[in-house]
N, C-alpha and C positions, 0 to 999 in steps of 0.2 A: 559542640550542634545543638543545640537547642529547637525543640519541634516540638507543637502544639496542633492537636487534633481538630477536624477540621467537623463541625455538628452534623450539616449535612451529608457525609458520605465518609463513612468509618474507613475506610481504607485513601483518605486521603490524607496528609500530615503537611504543615505549613512549615518552614523552615526560617525563624523569628529572625536570623540575621540578613537573610538574601532577601525573604519574602518568597520565594519559588515554593511552589507547589508538588510533592511528593507523594506519586502513586505507589504506595507499600504492599499491593493485592498483583505479585511476582504472576499469577498467574490470567488475569487479565490481559497482564502488558505481556504474556508469550502468548496467548489468545491474537491478541489482536498484532504483532511482529506476524502469526504465519496469513493474518485476514492480510494482512498488505502484501505480505510476499504472492499470494494467491491475487489478488487484483494484480501483480507485475507482473505475474505470468499468463494470466488471463489478456492484458494489454496487450505481450509479445506476440501471442499467436496471431492476434488480430490483425495488427501490424503485419506477421508476414501474411498471413491471407495476404492481406489488399496487397502487396507486395507479386506474390502468385498470379493473382486474379489479374495485375498489368501487364505483369511477361504473357499469359494466356492473350490476351489481348492483343496482343503485340503481336503473339505469333500469329491468331489466326489471321488478321491483319495483313500481316506478311505473305500466306498462304492464299488469300484472296486476290489479290494482286498479281499471280501469277498464271 
């Protein structure tokens, strides 16, 4: 598999056979994966909070009907 360095970014190489661009900076890759994991956790927390608020609203409406 022949690779050619990309001039504009030393962390990237291009596979000449497939044309794929490959990031050779494993630290950047690891940081990005962590960033994506944290964003997913945040989204999950927000969804859970929305469900909790909806449940509380339902409970309050039920109390006010009695």
